[in-house]
C-alpha positions as CSV (number, residue, x, y, z in Angstrom):
1,X,7.3,11.5,28.8
2,X,11.0,10.4,28.8
3,X,14.1,12.5,28.6
4,X,16.4,9.8,27.2
5,X,16.9,10.7,23.6
6,X,17.9,8.2,21.0
7,X,20.0,8.9,17.9
8,X,18.0,7.0,15.2
9,X,19.2,5.5,12.0
10,X,16.2,6.0,9.7
11,X,15.8,4.2,6.4
12,X,15.8,6.4,3.2
13,X,15.6,4.3,0.1
14,X,18.2,1.5,0.5
15,X,20.4,3.6,2.8
16,X,20.2,4.8,6.4
17,X,20.4,8.4,7.7
18,X,21.3,9.3,11.3
19,X,19.2,11.8,13.2
20,X,19.3,13.0,16.8
21,X,15.9,13.8,18.4
22,X,15.3,16.7,20.8
23,X,16.1,16.0,24.5
24,X,12.8,17.3,26.0
25,X,9.3,16.0,26.0
26,X,10.1,13.0,24.0
27,X,7.0,10.8,23.6
28,X,8.8,7.7,22.3
29,X,9.3,5.7,19.2
30,X,6.3,4.2,17.6
31,X,7.3,0.7,16.5
32,X,5.3,-2.4,15.5
33,X,4.5,-5.0,18.1
34,X,5.4,-8.1,16.2
35,X,4.6,-11.6,17.3
36,X,6.0,-14.0,14.7
37,X,4.0,-17.1,14.2
38,X,7.1,-19.3,13.8
39,X,10.0,-19.9,11.3
40,X,9.0,-18.4,7.9
41,X,9.2,-21.8,6.1
42,X,6.7,-23.3,8.6
43,X,4.5,-20.2,8.5
44,X,4.1,-20.5,4.7
45,X,3.6,-24.2,4.8
46,X,1.0,-24.0,7.6
47,X,-1.0,-21.5,5.6
48,X,-1.0,-23.7,2.5
49,X,-1.9,-26.8,4.5
50,X,-4.7,-25.2,6.6
51,X,-6.4,-22.5,4.6
52,X,-9.2,-20.4,6.1
53,X,-12.7,-21.6,5.2
54,X,-11.6,-23.2,1.9
55,X,-10.0,-26.2,0.4
56,X,-6.2,-26.5,0.1
57,X,-4.7,-25.3,-3.2
58,X,-4.2,-28.8,-4.4
59,X,-8.0,-29.5,-4.0
60,X,-9.4,-26.1,-4.8
61,X,-9.5,-26.6,-8.5
62,X,-10.2,-30.2,-9.4
63,X,-9.4,-31.2,-12.9
64,X,-7.6,-27.9,-13.6
65,X,-5.1,-27.9,-16.4
66,X,-4.1,-24.2,-16.6
67,X,-3.4,-21.8,-13.7
68,X,-2.8,-18.1,-13.4
69,X,-1.1,-16.8,-10.2
70,X,-1.4,-13.0,-9.7
71,X,1.3,-11.4,-7.7
72,X,2.0,-7.7,-6.6
73,X,4.3,-5.5,-8.7
74,X,7.6,-3.9,-7.8
75,X,5.9,-1.2,-5.6
76,X,4.6,-3.8,-3.1
77,X,6.8,-6.4,-1.4
78,X,4.8,-9.4,-0.2
79,X,7.8,-11.9,-0.1
80,X,6.8,-13.0,-3.6
81,X,10.1,-14.7,-4.1
82,X,9.5,-16.8,-1.0
83,X,6.0,-18.1,-1.5
84,X,5.6,-18.1,-5.3
85,X,7.9,-21.1,-5.8
86,X,5.9,-23.0,-3.1
87,X,2.6,-22.2,-4.9
88,X,3.9,-23.3,-8.2
89,X,5.1,-26.5,-6.6
90,X,1.7,-27.1,-5.1
91,X,0.0,-26.5,-8.4
92,X,2.4,-29.0,-10.0
93,X,1.4,-31.5,-7.3
94,X,-2.2,-30.9,-8.4
95,X,-1.3,-31.9,-11.9
96,X,-0.7,-28.5,-13.5
97,X,2.7,-28.6,-15.2
98,X,4.9,-25.4,-15.2
99,X,4.3,-24.8,-18.9
100,X,0.6,-24.3,-18.1
101,X,1.2,-21.8,-15.2
102,X,1.3,-18.1,-15.8
103,X,2.5,-15.6,-13.3
104,X,0.6,-12.3,-13.9
105,X,2.0,-9.1,-12.3
106,X,-0.7,-6.9,-10.8
107,X,0.6,-3.6,-12.1
108,X,-2.7,-1.8,-11.9
109,X,-1.9,1.6,-13.4
110,X,1.9,1.3,-12.7
111,X,4.5,0.8,-15.3
112,X,5.7,-2.6,-16.4
113,X,8.9,-4.4,-15.3
114,X,12.1,-5.2,-17.0
115,X,12.9,-8.9,-17.4
116,X,15.4,-8.6,-14.6
117,X,12.8,-7.1,-12.3
118,X,10.3,-9.8,-13.1
119,X,12.8,-12.6,-12.4
120,X,13.9,-11.0,-9.1
121,X,10.4,-10.5,-7.8
122,X,9.1,-14.0,-8.8
123,X,12.0,-15.9,-7.3
124,X,13.4,-19.3,-8.4
125,X,10.8,-21.0,-10.6
126,X,11.0,-24.1,-12.8
127,X,11.5,-23.6,-16.5
128,X,8.3,-23.1,-18.5
129,X,6.4,-20.8,-16.1
130,X,5.5,-17.6,-18.0
131,X,6.0,-14.2,-16.3
132,X,3.6,-11.6,-17.8
133,X,3.1,-8.0,-17.1
134,X,-0.5,-6.7,-16.9
135,X,-1.2,-3.7,-19.1
136,X,-4.5,-2.1,-18.3
137,X,-4.4,0.0,-21.5
138,X,-4.1,-3.1,-23.8
139,X,-7.6,-3.7,-25.0
140,X,-6.6,-6.9,-26.7
141,X,-5.6,-8.3,-23.3
142,X,-8.8,-7.5,-21.5
143,X,-12.2,-9.2,-21.0
144,X,-15.4,-7.5,-19.8
145,X,-16.9,-9.3,-16.8
146,X,-20.0,-7.2,-16.0
147,X,-21.0,-4.4,-13.7
148,X,-20.9,-4.2,-9.8
149,X,-24.0,-3.2,-7.8
150,X,-22.5,0.3,-7.5
151,X,-22.4,0.6,-11.3
152,X,-18.7,0.0,-12.0
153,X,-18.0,-1.7,-15.3
154,X,-15.3,-4.3,-14.7
155,X,-12.9,-5.6,-17.3
156,X,-9.7,-7.5,-16.4
157,X,-6.8,-9.3,-18.0
158,X,-8.0,-12.3,-19.9
159,X,-5.3,-14.4,-18.3
160,X,-7.2,-14.1,-15.1
161,X,-10.4,-15.2,-16.9
162,X,-9.3,-17.8,-19.4
163,X,-7.9,-20.2,-16.8
164,X,-9.0,-23.2,-14.7
165,X,-7.3,-22.0,-11.5
166,X,-6.9,-18.4,-10.3
167,X,-4.6,-17.7,-7.4
168,X,-4.4,-14.2,-6.0
169,X,-1.5,-13.3,-3.7
170,X,-0.4,-10.3,-1.7
171,X,0.3,-8.9,1.7
172,X,-1.6,-7.2,4.5
173,X,-1.1,-3.5,4.9
174,X,-3.1,-0.4,5.7
175,X,-4.4,1.4,2.6
176,X,-5.2,5.1,2.6
177,X,-8.5,4.6,0.8
178,X,-9.4,0.9,0.9
179,X,-8.8,0.6,4.6
180,X,-6.5,-2.4,4.1
181,X,-4.4,-3.4,1.2
182,X,-3.9,-6.8,-0.3
183,X,-6.6,-9.4,-0.9
184,X,-9.2,-8.3,-3.4
185,X,-6.9,-5.4,-4.7
186,X,-4.7,-7.9,-6.5
187,X,-7.6,-8.7,-8.8
188,X,-9.0,-5.2,-9.2
189,X,-7.4,-2.8,-9.6
190,X,-4.4,-5.1,-9.9
191,X,-5.2,-6.7,-13.2
192,X,-8.1,-4.5,-14.2
193,X,-8.5,-2.2,-17.2
194,X,-7.5,1.3,-16.8
195,X,-11.1,2.6,-17.0
196,X,-12.1,0.1,-14.4
197,X,-9.3,1.3,-12.1
198,X,-10.5,4.8,-12.5
199,X,-14.2,3.9,-11.9
200,X,-13.3,1.9,-8.8
201,X,-11.3,4.8,-7.3
202,X,-14.1,7.2,-8.1
203,X,-16.1,5.5,-5.3
204,X,-13.8,7.2,-2.8
205,X,-15.3,10.7,-3.6
206,X,-17.4,12.2,-0.9
207,X,-21.0,12.2,-2.3
208,X,-21.9,15.2,-0.1
209,X,-19.4,17.3,-1.9
210,X,-18.0,18.7,1.3
211,X,-14.6,17.0,0.7
212,X,-12.8,15.1,-2.0
213,X,-12.4,12.0,0.2
214,X,-15.4,9.9,1.4
215,X,-15.2,9.9,5.2
216,X,-15.2,6.1,5.4
217,X,-12.3,5.8,2.9
218,X,-9.5,5.9,5.4
219,X,-6.7,3.6,6.6
220,X,-7.8,0.8,8.9
221,X,-11.5,0.9,8.1
222,X,-13.6,-1.6,6.1
223,X,-17.1,-1.1,7.5
224,X,-19.1,1.3,5.3
225,X,-16.1,1.8,3.1
226,X,-17.5,2.2,-0.5
227,X,-14.2,1.6,-2.2
228,X,-13.6,-1.7,-0.3
229,X,-17.2,-2.8,-1.0
230,X,-16.8,-2.1,-4.8
231,X,-13.5,-3.9,-4.8
232,X,-15.1,-7.0,-3.3
233,X,-18.0,-6.8,-5.8
234,X,-15.5,-6.6,-8.7
235,X,-13.6,-9.6,-7.4
236,X,-16.9,-11.6,-7.1
237,X,-17.4,-11.2,-10.9
238,X,-14.4,-13.5,-11.6
239,X,-15.7,-16.5,-13.5
240,X,-13.2,-18.7,-11.6
241,X,-13.5,-18.3,-7.9
242,X,-10.1,-17.0,-6.7
243,X,-8.0,-18.6,-4.0
244,X,-5.9,-16.2,-1.9
245,X,-2.5,-16.5,-0.4
246,X,-1.6,-13.6,1.9
247,X,1.5,-12.8,4.0
248,X,2.0,-10.6,7.0
249,X,5.5,-9.0,6.9
250,X,7.9,-7.2,9.2
251,X,9.2,-3.9,7.9
252,X,12.5,-5.6,7.2
253,X,10.6,-8.0,4.8
254,X,10.6,-11.0,7.1
255,X,7.6,-13.2,7.1
256,X,5.7,-13.1,10.5
257,X,2.4,-14.6,9.4
258,X,0.4,-16.0,6.4
259,X,-3.2,-16.8,5.6
260,X,-4.8,-18.6,2.7
261,X,-8.2,-19.6,1.5
262,X,-11.2,-17.7,0.1
263,X,-10.5,-14.0,-0.8
264,X,-12.9,-12.5,1.8
265,X,-12.1,-15.1,4.6
266,X,-8.3,-15.1,4.3
267,X,-8.2,-11.3,4.0
268,X,-10.3,-10.7,7.0
269,X,-8.4,-13.3,9.0
270,X,-5.3,-11.2,8.5
271,X,-6.8,-7.9,9.7
272,X,-6.8,-8.6,13.5
273,X,-3.2,-9.7,13.8
274,X,-2.2,-6.9,11.6
275,X,-3.9,-4.3,13.8
276,X,-2.3,-5.8,16.9
277,X,1.1,-5.4,15.4
278,X,0.8,-2.1,13.5
279,X,-1.9,0.0,15.0
280,X,0.0,1.8,17.8
281,X,-1.7,3.9,20.5
282,X,-0.1,7.3,21.3
283,X,-1.0,8.9,24.7
284,X,-1.3,12.4,23.2
285,X,-0.7,14.0,19.8
286,X,2.8,15.3,19.2
287,X,4.0,18.7,18.0
288,X,6.7,17.2,15.9
289,X,6.9,13.8,14.3
290,X,10.2,12.5,12.7
291,X,9.4,9.7,10.4
292,X,10.7,7.5,7.7
293,X,8.6,5.6,5.2
294,X,10.6,2.5,6.1
295,X,12.8,2.6,3.1
296,X,12.5,0.9,-0.3
297,X,9.9,0.2,-1.8
298,X,7.7,2.4,0.5
299,X,9.5,5.5,-0.7
300,X,10.3,4.4,-4.3
301,X,8.5,7.6,-5.4
302,X,6.4,10.4,-4.0
303,X,3.2,8.8,-5.0
304,X,4.0,5.8,-2.7
305,X,5.6,8.0,0.0
306,X,2.4,10.0,0.4
307,X,0.9,7.0,2.1
308,X,3.5,7.2,4.9
309,X,2.8,10.9,5.3
310,X,-0.9,10.1,5.7
311,X,-0.1,7.7,8.5
312,X,2.4,9.9,10.3
313,X,0.2,13.0,10.6
314,X,-2.2,10.9,12.7
315,X,0.3,11.3,15.5
316,X,0.3,15.1,15.2
317,X,-1.8,17.8,16.6
318,X,-3.5,20.0,14.1
319,X,-0.9,22.3,12.5
320,X,2.0,20.2,13.8
321,X,5.2,19.5,12.0
322,X,6.2,16.3,10.2
323,X,9.8,15.6,9.1
324,X,9.5,12.8,6.5
325,X,12.5,10.9,5.1
326,X,11.6,9.5,1.6
327,X,14.3,9.0,-1.0
328,X,12.0,8.9,-4.0
329,X,14.6,7.6,-6.5
330,X,11.9,7.3,-9.2
331,X,10.9,10.9,-8.7
332,X,7.3,12.0,-8.3
333,X,6.0,8.7,-9.7
334,X,4.5,9.6,-13.0
335,X,3.9,12.7,-15.2
336,X,0.1,12.2,-14.7
337,X,0.7,12.6,-10.9
338,X,3.2,15.5,-11.1
339,X,1.0,17.7,-13.4
340,X,-1.7,18.1,-10.8
341,X,0.6,20.2,-8.7
342,X,0.6,22.8,-11.5
343,X,-2.9,23.8,-10.4
344,X,-2.8,27.0,-8.4
345,X,-4.5,26.0,-5.2
346,X,-6.3,23.2,-3.3
347,X,-9.8,24.4,-4.1
348,X,-9.0,24.5,-7.8
349,X,-7.5,21.1,-7.5
350,X,-10.6,19.7,-5.8
351,X,-13.0,21.3,-8.4
352,X,-10.9,19.9,-11.3
353,X,-10.8,16.5,-9.8
354,X,-14.6,16.3,-9.3
355,X,-15.1,17.4,-12.9
356,X,-12.5,15.1,-14.4
357,X,-11.6,12.4,-12.0
358,X,-8.1,10.8,-12.2
359,X,-6.4,8.4,-9.8
360,X,-3.1,10.4,-9.7
361,X,-5.1,13.6,-9.2
362,X,-6.8,12.1,-6.2
363,X,-3.5,11.1,-4.6
364,X,-2.0,14.5,-5.4
365,X,-5.0,16.2,-3.8
366,X,-4.5,14.1,-0.6
367,X,-0.9,15.2,-0.4
368,X,-1.7,18.8,-1.0
369,X,-4.4,18.6,1.7
370,X,-1.9,17.2,4.2
371,X,0.5,19.9,3.4
372,X,-2.2,22.6,3.9
373,X,-3.1,21.2,7.4
374,X,0.4,20.3,8.6
375,X,3.9,21.7,8.1
376,X,5.8,18.9,6.2
377,X,9.5,19.0,5.7
378,X,10.5,16.4,3.1
379,X,14.0,14.9,3.0
380,X,14.3,13.4,-0.4
381,X,16.1,13.4,-3.7
382,X,13.3,15.4,-5.4
383,X,13.8,18.8,-7.0
384,X,13.3,21.4,-4.3
385,X,11.2,23.5,-6.7
386,X,8.8,20.6,-7.3
387,X,8.6,19.9,-3.5
388,X,7.5,23.6,-3.0
389,X,4.7,23.1,-5.6
390,X,3.3,20.3,-3.5
391,X,3.0,22.6,-0.5
392,X,5.8,20.8,1.4
393,X,9.2,22.2,2.3
394,X,12.4,20.7,1.0
395,X,15.2,19.8,3.4
396,X,18.7,18.6,2.4
397,X,19.0,16.3,5.4
398,X,17.1,15.0,8.4
399,X,19.4,16.9,10.7
400,X,18.6,20.1,8.9
401,X,14.9,19.4,8.8
402,X,14.7,18.7,12.6
403,X,16.8,21.8,13.4
404,X,14.5,24.0,11.3
405,X,11.4,22.4,12.9
406,X,12.6,22.9,16.4
407,X,13.4,26.5,15.8
408,X,9.7,27.1,15.0
409,X,8.3,25.1,18.0
410,X,8.2,25.9,21.7
411,X,10.9,24.5,24.0
412,X,8.5,22.0,25.5
413,X,7.2,20.7,22.2
414,X,6.3,17.0,22.3
415,X,8.2,14.9,19.8
416,X,7.8,11.3,18.6
417,X,9.6,9.2,16.0
418,X,8.1,6.6,13.6
419,X,10.9,4.6,11.8
420,X,8.4,2.7,9.6
421,X,5.6,5.2,8.9
422,X,4.6,3.2,5.8
423,X,3.6,0.4,8.1
424,X,2.6,1.9,11.4
425,X,-0.8,3.5,11.9
426,X,-0.7,5.9,15.0
427,X,-3.9,6.1,17.1
428,X,-4.3,9.0,19.5
429,X,-7.9,8.0,20.4
430,X,-9.4,10.9,18.3
431,X,-11.3,10.6,15.0
432,X,-10.5,7.8,12.6
433,X,-9.0,10.4,10.2
434,X,-9.1,14.2,10.2
435,X,-11.0,15.1,7.1
436,X,-11.1,18.8,6.4
């Protein structure tokens, strides 16, 4: 323990808020241990020039005349504006003119973009490249591909099927259900039909019925994870074998690594360096964690901010207190998410979810479950009455939330801070994740 106490400036949305931490039993600040692989331009070029276990992009699709490049939507920064122009240039070098290249936004079940948002995300592209939003509810835009071994019927955007070259892109991250984000998720659920998205997420239910969440569907785990396995099986149904370009980012958005190649190979190659940077060991669980999601877009809405809460509580003892800064300028996230908090209690929520599964309902259950097992004080722009319905407590400022938390804790309470909880996965050496 150290007694030197910092005053932190924690990100909330696109702003910073100052908060002073208590001056006793301070366990430290959990920060990523970044080891950049070189200047960003060289990192991107090296990944394109030396892919993992696959041909370079210029040679991966011989004779191709049309290409579809799938990129994450506005809720996931992968430095799209930095690497997408390079990929388009490489495709042009392979003989695919800009007029025959489509950039498809992997919106999953999220809303579409404005033209301004699409242009900002994609970066500077040559004239002729089409920017298209995926809409999983548009039956005319979808093509059925078949069924995974687990029984999931897969349909995806026809632009990812009716093409000669399919390039998936994304960034490494921890994912609260799939173990790790990126990779195969850009294909499904990224450009999948709404029904396929729901069916894939249903694989995360605990088959024993003792919990809503399967015990292997946790951040940082791929082995035995049924959601990850079904995502990979869905991706394998693509008639054109996808080629993946994957970044590793710093919380500020800087590029610290990149991998390219086959979907499985390039994704797995990114896991080890990601773990070294973002899986942080904590000597002992804390009584109080003060955390920020890391700012925009990690806290663009409560649906996304929940993932940071799921990370941060891993640094807490059972029943400990989390102060979470999450601006949530887009509110809860969607009416389909917010409505689940109208259910009277967690048990009713779980029963309703098992009977009529919905993706937003699953995330809402996870948040309510956290709020039932930890005391969470949320510093956000959300309506305090809505925050109360989630089981969390509203606070007007980080200073107020910390003061309220300290008033409820013993004088020797152990405190730690996590400035980028949307990125960092604390590890106290206990179970992989505390399922109820």
